[in-house]
C-alpha positions in Angstrom: -29.7 22.9 139.0 -27.9 21.5 136.0 -24.3 21.0 134.9 -23.1 22.2 131.5 -20.0 20.7 129.8 -18.0 23.0 127.4 -19.3 20.9 124.5 -22.9 21.6 125.5 -24.7 24.0 123.1 -26.0 25.9 126.2 -22.6 26.4 127.6 -21.7 30.1 127.7 -19.7 30.9 124.6 -17.6 33.5 126.4 -16.2 30.8 128.7 -14.9 28.7 125.8 -12.3 31.5 125.3 -10.7 30.6 128.7 -7.4 28.7 128.6 -9.1 25.6 130.0 -12.9 25.7 129.8 -14.4 23.8 132.7 -17.9 22.3 133.4 -20.1 24.6 135.3 -23.2 24.0 137.5 -26.0 26.5 137.3 -28.9 27.2 139.7 -30.9 28.2 136.7 -30.5 29.9 133.3 -28.0 32.8 133.0 -30.1 36.0 132.9 -30.2 38.2 129.7 -28.6 41.6 129.8 -25.1 43.1 129.7 -23.0 41.3 132.4 -20.8 43.6 134.4 -18.4 42.3 137.1 -18.2 44.4 140.3 -15.4 43.2 142.6 -13.2 44.4 145.4 -11.7 43.8 148.8 -13.2 41.9 151.6 -12.5 44.8 153.9 -13.8 47.9 152.1 -14.3 51.3 153.6 -17.8 52.2 154.4 -17.9 54.6 151.4 -16.5 51.9 149.0 -19.1 49.4 150.3 -21.9 51.9 149.8 -20.6 52.8 146.3 -20.5 49.1 145.3 -24.1 48.8 146.4 -25.2 51.9 144.5 -23.2 51.0 141.4 -24.8 47.5 141.3 -28.2 49.0 141.7 -27.6 51.4 138.8 -26.3 48.6 136.6 -29.3 46.4 137.4 -31.9 49.1 136.9 -30.3 50.1 133.6 -30.8 46.6 132.3 -27.4 45.1 133.1 -26.5 42.0 135.1 -24.2 42.3 138.1 -21.6 39.5 138.3 -19.5 39.0 141.4 -17.9 36.3 143.5 -20.1 36.1 146.6 -17.3 37.1 149.0 -17.8 39.3 152.1 -17.2 43.0 151.5 -17.5 44.5 148.0 -18.8 41.3 146.4 -21.7 41.0 148.9 -22.5 44.7 148.5 -22.7 44.3 144.8 -25.1 41.3 144.9 -27.2 43.1 147.5 -27.4 46.2 145.4 -28.7 44.3 142.4 -31.2 42.4 144.5 -32.4 45.5 146.2 -33.0 47.2 142.9 -35.0 44.2 141.7 -32.4 43.3 139.1 -30.4 40.2 138.2 -27.1 39.1 139.6 -24.8 36.2 138.9 -22.7 34.8 141.8 -19.6 32.7 140.7 -18.6 30.6 143.7 -15.1 29.2 144.5 -16.5 25.9 145.7 -18.7 23.0 144.5 -22.4 23.3 144.9 -22.4 21.0 148.0 -20.6 23.7 150.0 -21.4 27.3 151.1 -18.5 29.6 151.4 -18.5 31.9 153.3 -21.0 30.0 155.5 -22.7 33.2 156.5 -23.8 33.8 152.9 -26.2 30.9 152.7 -29.1 33.2 152.9 -27.7 35.5 150.2 -27.1 32.6 147.9 -30.6 31.3 148.4 -32.0 34.7 147.5 -29.9 34.9 144.4 -31.0 31.4 143.3 -34.6 32.4 143.8 -34.2 35.7 141.9 -33.9 36.3 138.2 -30.2 35.8 138.6 -28.1 32.6 138.9 -25.6 30.8 141.1 -22.6 29.4 139.1 -20.2 26.7 140.5 -17.3 26.1 138.1 -15.9 23.2 140.3 -17.0 19.6 141.1 -19.9 19.2 143.5 -17.7 18.3 146.5 -14.9 20.8 146.0 -14.1 22.9 149.1 -12.7 26.4 149.2 -9.0 26.5 148.4 -6.9 29.4 147.2 -6.2 28.1 143.6 -9.9 27.8 143.1 -10.5 31.5 143.9 -8.0 32.4 141.2 -9.7 30.1 138.6 -13.1 31.3 139.8 -12.0 34.8 138.9 -11.4 33.7 135.3 -14.9 32.4 135.0 -16.3 35.6 136.7 -14.5 37.9 134.3 -15.1 35.6 131.3 -18.8 35.9 131.8 -18.6 39.7 131.9 -18.3 42.5 129.3 -16.4 44.8 131.7 -14.9 44.7 135.2 -15.2 47.4 137.8 -12.8 47.2 140.8 -14.4 49.3 143.6 -11.5 49.0 146.1 -8.4 46.8 146.2 -5.7 46.9 148.8 -2.2 45.4 148.5 -2.5 41.7 147.7 -6.3 41.9 147.3 -7.9 39.0 145.3 -9.6 41.6 143.2 -6.2 42.2 141.6 -6.4 38.7 140.1 -9.7 39.6 138.6 -8.0 42.7 137.1 -5.3 40.4 135.7 -8.0 38.2 134.1 -9.6 41.3 132.6 -6.3 42.3 130.9 -5.7 38.7 129.7 -9.2 38.3 128.3 -9.4 41.8 126.8 -12.2 43.1 129.0 -12.4 46.8 129.8 -11.1 47.4 133.3 -12.4 50.2 135.4 -11.1 51.1 138.8 -12.5 53.5 141.4 -9.7 56.0 142.4 -8.7 56.4 146.0 -10.5 59.3 147.7 -7.9 62.0 148.7 -8.9 61.8 152.3 -8.6 58.0 152.5 -5.8 56.7 154.8 -5.1 53.5 152.9 -6.5 50.3 151.5 -6.4 51.4 147.9 -2.8 50.4 147.1 -3.9 47.7 144.6 -6.4 50.2 143.0 -3.6 52.7 142.4 -1.4 50.0 140.9 -4.1 49.1 138.4 -4.7 52.7 137.5 -0.9 53.1 136.9 -1.1 50.1 134.6 -3.7 51.8 132.4 -7.1 50.9 134.0 -9.9 53.4 133.3 -10.7 55.6 136.3 -14.3 55.1 137.4 -15.3 58.6 138.5 -18.8 58.8 137.0 -21.4 56.1 137.2 -23.2 57.6 134.2 -20.1 57.5 132.1 -19.5 53.9 133.1 -23.0 52.9 132.1 -22.9 54.7 128.8 -19.6 53.0 127.9 -21.5 49.7 128.2 -24.5 51.1 126.3 -26.5 51.0 129.5 -28.2 54.3 129.6 -28.7 55.8 133.0 -32.4 56.0 133.7 -33.3 53.8 130.8 -35.5 51.9 133.1 -37.2 53.2 136.2 -35.0 53.0 139.3 -36.6 50.7 141.9 -36.5 51.6 145.6 -35.4 49.4 148.4 -38.7 49.6 150.3 -42.3 49.8 149.2 -42.9 51.5 145.8 -43.6 55.2 146.2 -46.9 56.5 144.9 -45.4 58.3 141.9 -43.8 55.0 140.8 -46.9 52.9 141.4 -48.8 55.4 139.2 -46.3 54.9 136.4 -44.7 58.3 136.6 -41.0 58.6 135.9 -40.5 61.8 137.8 -38.4 61.8 140.9 -40.3 61.1 144.1 -40.5 64.3 146.2 -43.6 64.1 148.3 -42.8 63.5 151.9 -45.7 61.2 152.4 -44.2 58.9 149.7 -41.1 58.3 151.9 -40.4 56.2 154.9 -40.2 58.4 158.1 -36.5 57.9 158.6 -35.8 58.8 154.9 -38.0 61.9 155.1 -36.2 63.0 158.2 -32.9 62.9 156.4 -34.2 64.4 153.2 -35.3 67.5 155.1 -31.6 68.3 155.4 -30.7 67.7 151.7 -30.9 70.7 149.4 -29.3 72.0 146.2 -25.9 72.4 147.8 -24.0 69.1 148.0 -23.5 68.1 151.6 -21.2 65.3 152.9 -22.7 62.1 154.3 -21.3 62.8 157.8 -22.7 66.4 157.8 -26.2 65.1 156.8 -26.0 62.3 159.5 -25.1 64.9 162.1 -27.9 67.3 161.0 -30.5 64.5 161.1 -29.2 63.1 164.4 -28.7 59.6 163.0 -25.8 57.2 162.6 -23.5 57.1 159.6 -24.8 53.6 158.9 -28.5 54.6 158.9 -27.7 57.8 156.9 -25.9 55.7 154.3 -28.8 53.3 153.9 -31.3 56.2 153.7 -29.2 58.0 151.1 -28.8 54.9 149.0 -32.5 54.4 149.0 -33.2 58.0 148.1 -30.6 57.9 145.3 -32.2 54.8 143.8 -35.5 56.6 144.0 -34.1 59.6 142.0 -34.8 61.9 145.0 -31.2 62.8 145.7 -28.0 62.5 143.6 -24.4 61.9 144.6 -21.6 64.0 143.4 -18.8 64.3 144.2 -18.3 61.0 145.9 -19.8 61.1 149.4 -21.7 64.4 148.8 -25.5 64.4 148.2 -27.9 67.0 146.9 -31.5 67.1 145.7 -31.9 65.5 142.3 -32.6 68.0 139.5 -31.7 71.1 141.5 
């Protein structure tokens, strides 16, 4: 762990453009790669949480670095998605390094610090969590990033402050639109879209805009590497014996016709949560693909 002053040659150049550059403490070196902020509400819908996880995994496996704030909800899903894909993630925390906030994320922070990513504390060691620090933290988070993706933001969501920083610092701002069937929780997202944010409707388009090519690196699964990947092949994994039993059971109900998550869960006689986990794993393995949002079909069919 080391502290960098703004005058230090190793201090991130992007942070010197902030109105008031501050010292930062790092758990290690900032990872190389295109940094992409993925943020959102602490109370996302299950679909928004799943999308944040998948988007982060796609960014990480394409060679990008996922940047987020370590909060519960979308932030945690983004960090977990990058870690599950074997990629790098940067967590910018709203406290000093002597404190863990939220307390339940101690394990997550330890895993990030031990990974190719980094923990970043832009406050003095003993600083505790206070609202003004979350707002300043967002400036550092956005400052480190080349683009910002808001997965879901309700009315008054802290992610709207990250969007404000994106506009102030001239970072491309992408926002996931509200699903037509959603009952609420996207008021802030709609507000940002009305202000001119780019609608994030295609992960591939988003990655290409950052010159991160979808599939440029081999997607990594959440579990043991399938045989086709261990052998160095880049083709999608399709053999049933390469899959965990619970994933193979769900895959049996996925075909060329896009089917909704709930329909697949019902057909496989499993819970929505278990089906979501299985489908995210299969998507990262290039076995299935999502489109439109919440609907899944066999990849390449």
